[in-house]
C-alpha positions in Angstrom: 2.3 -1.7 -9.2 5.7 -2.2 -7.7 9.0 -2.5 -9.3 10.7 -5.9 -8.9 13.6 -4.8 -6.7 14.8 -5.5 -3.2 13.2 -3.6 -0.4 10.2 -2.1 -2.1 7.5 -4.0 -0.2 9.6 -3.7 3.0 9.6 0.1 2.6 5.9 0.2 2.3 5.4 -2.1 5.3 7.7 0.1 7.4 5.8 3.2 6.4 2.5 1.6 7.3 4.0 0.6 10.7 5.2 4.2 11.3 1.5 5.3 10.8 0.3 2.5 13.1 -1.8 1.0 10.3 -2.7 -2.7 10.7 -2.0 -4.9 7.8 -4.8 -7.4 7.2 -3.8 -9.1 3.9 -1.0 -9.0 1.3 -1.5 -10.4 -2.2 1.2 -10.3 -4.9 1.5 -11.6 -8.4 4.7 -12.9 -9.9 6.6 -10.0 -11.4 6.3 -9.7 -15.2 8.6 -7.3 -17.0 10.0 -6.1 -13.7 6.6 -5.1 -12.2 4.5 -6.9 -9.6 0.8 -6.3 -8.8 0.4 -6.1 -5.1 -2.8 -5.6 -3.1 -2.6 -4.6 0.5 -5.6 -4.5 2.8 -5.0 -2.3 5.9 -7.1 -1.3 8.8 -6.7 2.4 9.6 -9.2 3.0 12.5 -6.2 3.3 15.0 -3.9 4.9 12.5 -1.8 7.9 13.6 -1.8 10.7 11.0 -4.0 11.5 8.0 -4.8 8.8 5.5 -4.2 11.1 2.6 -0.7 11.8 3.9 0.0 8.0 4.1 -1.1 7.5 0.5 1.1 10.4 -0.7 4.1 9.0 1.1 3.5 5.5 -0.4 3.2 7.0 -3.8 6.5 8.8 -3.3 8.5 5.7 -2.3 11.1 4.4 -4.7 9.8 1.4 -6.6 6.1 2.3 -6.3 4.8 2.6 -9.9 1.2 3.3 -9.1 -1.3 3.3 -6.3 -5.1 3.0 -6.4 -7.7 3.4 -3.7 -9.9 0.4 -4.0 -12.5 0.7 -1.2 -13.5 2.6 1.8 -15.7 0.8 4.3 -18.9 2.3 5.7 -17.5 2.1 9.2 -15.0 4.7 8.3 -12.1 2.4 7.8 -10.2 3.1 4.6 -8.9 0.7 2.0 -6.4 1.9 -0.6 -5.4 0.2 -3.7 -2.5 0.4 -5.8 0.3 -1.0 -4.3 0.7 0.8 -3.3 3.7 1.4 -4.6 5.0 -2.0 -4.9 1.7 -2.8 -5.9 -0.9 -2.0 -8.3 -3.5 -2.0 -5.6 -3.2 -0.9 -2.1 -5.9 -1.5 0.4 -5.8 0.4 3.5 
């Protein structure tokens, strides 16, 4: 879940870029009571750095209310849920 404020999703996307994660999809609901549910699906097979470190950094971003890991593929690619900060669900 993400706070409805300028730059929250942008900070998440910039962080993903810094880890060389590939964004596959972004889905977001209309903010209700200042909170938006965002789901990101990211491909991490060419990512630089540890997946757990990326998740911890996203959770620490201003405006990220909660993050939930939704799915991890059998091929080793990871999908995180909980937007991720600005999201309730982050897939990565």
